[in-house]
C-alpha positions, 0 to 999 in steps of 0.5 A, a space after each residue: 588500077 590493080 596491076 600493070 603487066 609490062 612485056 617487052 620483046 627486043 629484036 635486033 639490038 644485040 651485037 652480031 653473033 660470035 662463034 661458039 666457045 667453051 665458058 667456065 665458071 670461076 670455080 671450075 665446077 660448071 662449063 657450057 658451050 655457047 655464043 656471046 650475045 651481049 654484056 649488060 648490067 654486069 651480066 653476060 648473056 650467052 646463047 646455047 646451041 639449042 637456041 636458049 639463052 643463059 645469063 651469067 654474072 660477070 664475076 662468076 666467069 673464069 678470068 680467061 672468059 672475062 679477058 675474052 669479053 674485054 677483047 670482044 668489046 674493045 674490037 667492037 668499040 674500034 669498029 664503031 670509032 674507026 680506030 685500029 686495035 693493037 695486038 695484045 702484048 705478051 701477058 705477064 704471069 699474075 694471080 687471078 686476085 691481082 688481075 681480076 679488078 683491072 680486067 673487070 673494070 675494063 669490061 664495064 668501062 666498055 659497056 655501051 650500045 653498039 649502034 651503027 649509022 643507017 641501021 634500024 633496030 626493031 622492038 616488039 612491045 606489048 603493054 597490058 593494064 588490068 583495071 577491074 572489069 576490063 583490061 587495056 592494051 598497047 601492042 606493036 613495033 617500035 623502030 629506031 633508025 640511027 640517023 647520025 653518030 658523032 663523038 659521044 652523040 648518037 641521034 635516033 629516030 623512033 617510029 612507033 606503030 602501036 595498036 590500042 584496044 580494050 577487052 572486058 573481063 568475063 563476069 557473072 551478073 546476078 539477077 535477084 528475084 523473078 524466079 521461084 528457083 532462086 537467082 539467075 546467073 547470066 554469064 557475060 562472055 569477054 567482049 572486045 572493044 574496038 581497037 585502033 592504030 595510034 599514029 604519032 609523029 616521029 620522035 627524035 632522041 639524042 643519047 650517049 653511047 651508054 644510053 643516057 638521054 641528052 635531048 628529045 624532040 616529040 613525045 609518045 606518052 604511055 598510060 599508067 605512069 610508065 613514061 615515054 615510049 621512045 625511052 622505054 627500050 633504052 636502058 642507061 648502062 652503069 658508069 660505075 665499075 661494079 659487076 
């Protein structure tokens, strides 16, 4: 196996779009108007007016932006648990250096998947493995349906619909002899091998709000030591307070 190309396009897992607002860098030298899409792995994902996405490290944003993210995550957490958010108390004047660690820690502690019971989330997956003269691919949609949410336990039913196929790479076949003018080159055009849709049993996976797997029933193993398809799209979020 020379190399394996893994491409995953996620559709529908992100939180509901927020209103566009002005975002400013910590130094004040950069600003952009965009919507907050998600917070993941210490990075903030923003969506600009033209539809393009921008990823900014959390520790590069202004303290006001970090406070805003903390409030958004707190409100999202309350909507999941059914709790009520309290009105923010009047803030005491404090330096950015003093306030930053506490606010950043609060944001990171709130990093979690915001699934809702009964909803379905769809990922579009394409995996291509190149093996010498041919390549093998898997492509299709993976649907997660939230079956139940209890305390820190979330049960997801994964239903895959994947197509598998092979494609031969173009090669040149050299035939020695048989012609006074030298070797004959016979180009071999790409040949598509029959593809088939793989239908497997539904996989049930239980995770915590941070995406750590507690248990799994069933399996959908991928080639090239990639792992189980049911866990491929769920990235465990960090439990450490680091941006």
